[in-house]
LUMLO-974831 format. One record per residue (C-alpha): residue number from 0; residue in three letters; x, y, z. Coordinates in Angstrom, 3 decimals, decimal comma. Layout:
 pos code     east    north       up
 NUM  ALA        X        Y        Z
...
***
This chain:
 pos code     east    north       up
   0  UNK   21,781    2,817   -7,116
   1  UNK   17,841    4,033   -6,364
   2  UNK   16,977    1,337   -3,497
   3  UNK   18,694    2,975   -1,072
   4  UNK   16,833    5,322   -1,466
   5  UNK   13,821    4,551   -1,978
   6  UNK   14,249    2,977    1,534
   7  UNK   14,199    5,542    3,098
   8  UNK   11,444    7,588    1,612
   9  UNK    9,101    4,454    2,439
  10  UNK   10,890    4,006    6,008
  11  UNK   10,184    7,677    6,561
  12  UNK    6,504    8,353    5,091
  13  UNK    5,542    5,366    5,501
  14  UNK    2,885    3,899    7,476
  15  UNK    3,033    0,060    8,414
  16  UNK    1,987   -0,567   12,055
  17  UNK    2,629   -4,404   12,345
  18  UNK    6,113   -4,328    9,655
  19  UNK    8,376   -2,585    8,108
  20  UNK    7,601   -2,118    4,487
  21  UNK   10,711   -3,462    2,909
  22  UNK   12,289   -2,783   -1,038
  23  UNK   13,379   -5,029   -3,109
  24  UNK   14,733   -5,489   -6,374
  25  UNK   12,127   -7,604   -9,632
  26  UNK   13,245  -10,867   -9,663
  27  UNK   11,629  -10,138  -13,524
  28  UNK   13,786   -7,388  -14,535
  29  UNK   12,785   -5,675  -17,306
  30  UNK    9,982   -7,576  -17,931
  31  UNK    8,097   -7,238  -14,402
  32  UNK    5,814   -3,906  -15,985
  33  UNK    5,044   -5,703  -18,764
  34  UNK    3,985   -8,845  -16,923
  35  UNK    1,947   -6,542  -14,468
  36  UNK    0,192   -4,695  -16,995
  37  UNK   -0,970   -7,906  -19,032
  38  UNK   -2,257   -9,966  -15,136
  39  UNK   -4,043   -6,478  -14,114
  40  UNK   -5,648   -6,171  -17,766
  41  UNK   -6,997  -10,781  -18,056
  42  UNK   -8,286   -9,899  -14,335
  43  UNK   -9,828   -6,715  -15,195
  44  UNK  -12,124   -8,784  -18,373
  45  UNK  -13,084  -11,256  -16,464
  46  UNK  -14,586   -9,274  -13,453
  47  UNK  -16,377   -7,396  -16,422
  48  UNK  -17,136  -10,250  -18,062
  49  UNK  -18,867  -11,601  -14,990
  50  UNK  -20,485   -8,794  -14,112
  51  UNK  -22,548   -8,743  -17,598
  52  UNK  -24,297  -12,458  -16,486
***
């Protein structure tokens, strides 16, 4: 699995003074990316609309 490799890389190169950066598997599974994209697009549209007022 790729998560242990990513965790080792993050442990080596991430800078976080207060705590360790933890990598976790997504609970949303294969839908995580599309849900995040939808969220980002909706928030961008809302911010752009409010800036035009």
